[in-house]
C-alpha positions in Angstrom: -35.8 -48.1 -46.1 -35.9 -47.4 -49.9 -33.1 -45.5 -51.7 -35.3 -42.3 -51.8 -35.8 -42.0 -48.1 -32.0 -43.2 -47.3 -31.0 -40.4 -49.9 -33.3 -37.9 -48.2 -31.5 -38.6 -44.7 -28.2 -38.3 -46.2 -28.9 -34.9 -47.6 -30.3 -33.9 -44.3 -27.4 -35.1 -42.5 -25.0 -33.3 -45.0 -27.0 -30.1 -44.6 -26.9 -30.3 -40.8 -23.1 -31.0 -40.8 -22.5 -28.4 -43.0 -24.3 -25.9 -41.0 -22.8 -26.9 -37.7 -19.2 -26.7 -39.3 -20.0 -23.4 -40.7 -20.9 -22.0 -37.3 -18.1 -23.6 -35.6 -15.6 -22.1 -38.1 -17.8 -18.9 -37.6 -17.5 -18.9 -33.9 -13.8 -19.6 -34.3 -13.1 -16.8 -36.4 -15.3 -14.6 -34.1 -13.3 -15.5 -31.1 -9.7 -14.9 -32.8 -11.1 -11.7 -34.2 -12.5 -10.5 -31.1 -9.5 -11.4 -28.7 -7.6 -9.4 -31.4 -9.8 -6.3 -31.1 -9.9 -6.8 -27.2 -6.2 -6.6 -27.2 -6.2 -3.4 -29.2 -8.9 -2.1 -26.9 -6.8 -2.9 -23.6 -3.7 -1.5 -25.0 -5.2 1.8 -26.4 -6.7 2.5 -23.0 -3.4 1.6 -21.1 -1.7 4.1 -23.8 -3.9 6.5 -22.9 -3.4 6.2 -19.0 0.3 5.9 -19.5 0.2 9.4 -21.4 -1.6 10.7 -18.3 1.5 9.5 -15.9 -0.8 6.9 -14.6 0.5 4.8 -11.6 1.3 1.5 -12.9 -1.0 -0.4 -10.4 -3.8 1.6 -11.7 -2.8 0.5 -15.2 -2.8 -3.1 -14.4 -6.2 -2.7 -12.3 -8.0 -1.2 -15.0 -6.5 -3.1 -17.9 -7.5 -6.4 -16.1 -11.2 -5.1 -15.6 -11.5 -4.1 -19.1 -10.1 -7.5 -20.5 -12.5 -9.5 -18.5 -15.6 -7.7 -19.2 -14.9 -7.4 -22.8 -14.0 -11.3 -22.8 -17.4 -12.0 -20.9 -19.3 -9.9 -23.6 -17.4 -11.9 -26.5 -18.6 -15.4 -25.3 -22.0 -14.3 -24.9 -22.1 -13.0 -28.2 -20.7 -16.2 -29.7 -23.3 -18.3 -27.7 -26.0 -15.8 -29.1 -24.7 -16.7 -32.6 -25.3 -20.6 -31.9 -28.8 -19.9 -30.6 -28.3 -20.3 -26.8 -30.6 -18.1 -24.8 -28.2 -15.4 -23.5 -30.7 -14.2 -20.9 -30.5 -17.7 -19.0 -26.6 -17.4 -19.4 -26.6 -14.0 -18.0 -29.0 -15.3 -15.1 -26.5 -18.2 -14.5 -23.6 -15.7 -14.5 -25.5 -13.5 -11.8 -26.5 -16.5 -9.6 -22.7 -17.5 -9.6 -21.6 -14.3 -8.9 -23.8 -14.1 -5.7 -22.6 -17.6 -4.6 -18.9 -16.6 -5.4 -19.4 -13.5 -3.6 -20.8 -15.0 -0.4 -18.0 -17.5 -0.5 -15.2 -14.9 -1.2 -16.8 -12.1 1.0 -13.3 -11.3 2.5 -11.7 -11.3 -0.8 -14.1 -9.2 -2.5 -13.7 -6.6 0.6 -10.0 -6.8 0.1 -10.6 -6.1 -3.9 -13.0 -3.2 -2.9 -10.5 -1.6 -0.5 -7.7 -1.9 -3.1 -9.6 0.0 -5.4 -10.2 2.8 -2.8 -6.5 2.6 -1.9 -5.6 3.3 -5.6 -8.0 5.9 -6.3 -7.7 8.0 -2.9 -3.9 7.3 -3.0 -3.3 7.8 1.0 0.4 6.2 0.0 2.3 5.1 -3.0 5.1 2.6 -3.7 8.2 3.7 -1.9 6.4 5.5 1.1 7.7 4.9 4.5 4.2 4.1 6.4 2.6 2.4 9.5 -0.8 0.5 8.2 -2.9 -2.2 10.3 0.1 -2.3 12.9 2.7 -2.9 10.4 5.7 -0.1 9.9 7.8 -0.4 6.6 8.4 0.8 3.2 5.5 0.0 0.7 6.9 -2.2 -2.3 3.8 -3.2 -4.0 0.3 -2.1 -3.9 -2.1 -5.3 -5.2 -5.7 -5.7 -6.0 -6.1 -7.6 -2.9 -3.0 -7.1 -0.5 -0.4 -4.4 0.1 3.2 -5.6 0.5 5.5 -3.9 2.9 9.4 -4.3 3.6 9.8 -3.7 7.3 12.7 -2.0 9.1 14.3 -5.8 9.7 13.9 -6.5 6.2 11.0 -8.7 6.5 8.4 -8.7 3.5 5.0 -8.3 4.9 1.6 -8.9 3.3 -1.2 -7.0 4.6 -5.0 -7.4 3.4 -6.0 -4.0 1.7 -9.2 -4.0 3.8 -7.6 -4.4 7.0 -5.2 -1.2 5.7 -8.3 0.7 4.7 -10.3 -0.1 7.8 -7.5 1.1 10.1 -5.4 4.3 10.7 -2.9 5.0 8.0 0.5 6.9 8.9 2.7 8.0 6.1 5.9 9.2 7.2 7.1 10.4 3.8 4.1 12.6 2.6 5.6 15.6 4.5 8.8 17.1 3.5 10.6 16.4 7.0 9.6 14.8 10.3 10.6 15.3 13.9 13.0 13.2 15.9 11.8 13.1 19.7 14.6 12.2 22.2 14.9 12.9 25.9 17.6 14.0 27.9 18.0 13.7 31.7 20.0 16.3 33.5 21.0 16.1 37.2 19.2 18.5 39.7 22.2 20.6 40.1 23.0 21.0 36.4 22.5 24.4 34.5 19.6 23.6 32.4 19.9 26.9 30.3 23.5 26.1 29.4 22.8 22.2 28.6 19.9 23.4 26.3 22.1 26.2 24.4 25.1 23.5 24.2 22.7 20.6 22.8 21.1 23.2 20.3 24.5 24.2 19.0 26.0 20.5 18.6 22.8 18.8 17.0 22.4 21.8 14.5 25.9 20.8 13.4 25.1 17.2 12.6 24.7 16.1 9.1 21.4 16.2 7.6 19.7 18.1 10.4 17.5 20.8 9.2 18.3 24.4 10.0 14.5 25.3 9.6 12.7 24.4 11.6 15.5 24.7 14.1 16.4 22.1 17.0 14.1 22.2 19.9 15.4 21.8 23.3 13.2 22.5 26.4 12.4 21.4 29.8 9.7 18.6 29.4 9.1 17.5 32.8 10.9 16.9 36.3 11.3 13.9 38.5 13.5 12.9 41.4 16.8 13.0 39.5 16.3 16.6 38.0 14.8 18.1 34.8 14.1 16.4 31.8 14.8 18.0 28.3 12.9 17.3 25.3 15.5 17.3 22.4 13.9 17.7 18.8 15.8 17.9 15.8 14.1 17.8 12.3 15.4 16.1 9.3 14.0 14.3 5.9 12.4 10.8 6.6 15.4 9.3 4.6 18.0 10.5 7.2 15.6 9.7 10.4 17.7 6.8 11.9 20.9 8.5 11.5 19.8 11.6 13.0 18.1 9.5 15.8 21.4 7.8 16.7 23.8 10.7 16.3 21.5 12.9 18.4 21.6 10.2 21.3 25.9 10.4 20.6 25.9 13.9 21.2 23.7 13.8 24.0 26.0 11.7 25.8 29.4 13.2 24.6 28.6 16.8 24.5 27.6 17.0 28.3 30.0 14.9 29.6 32.9 16.7 27.6 31.3 20.1 29.1 31.5 19.0 32.7 27.9 18.5 33.5 27.3 16.4 36.5 26.0 12.7 35.8 22.2 12.3 36.5 22.1 10.3 39.7 19.0 9.2 41.9 19.1 10.8 45.1 16.8 10.7 47.9 17.1 12.5 51.4 16.6 10.4 54.6 15.6 12.3 57.8 16.0 10.3 61.1 14.1 11.8 64.1 15.1 10.5 67.5 12.4 10.8 70.2 
């Protein structure tokens, strides 16, 4: 190989190396600037949503979607700058998405259900609910699952798809709720006097609402005597306090007033031929 050919190859290698080096530096520059611009865009969107008093869960949800989408666009743009056919790359992404979607069908279903829960808002963090057979206070609404703290203080995680596909009971949504109890009376007891006494005593309990007023009515009859439905109303935060205090009043008030204790009784008839 003569000196002229060697010099030509050296010039070509130097030009190719310079071109590749320039493109690498340009790609790094585009990546840094692109990431900076993506951060600005995400912060602007979050700021706008915060000024609209949007729920923090929605902020994280929208921020994650925007961040991932813009990063994918940035990578495709950088690859296009290097001469990579982005249409082929997009097809690969679509194929990978189909494969991942088939493998993670349940996870994606939870993701979609989480989006509906955030948009429709059947409950929010802090609400006391029954969802998918679990009763407790909502502590977190995630993208894939919702966390509840049950009444026995156990953190329970339930998939969003299971929640959205089942009945949802939100005890906190209304300003008050009813406490349902029963009171068994003896057959010989004066049910009118018992009902009037219970209404008076239960209405004086702390946190029992005066409106709606306490309901005490005959619910049913059995072999012992009439059964009264005792129904005070209270705010959801005071439910168990009113529940237990009402049970105590039923026991103490009727005993102090001299009402006979309910006892099962049967008449036995003996017939002699």
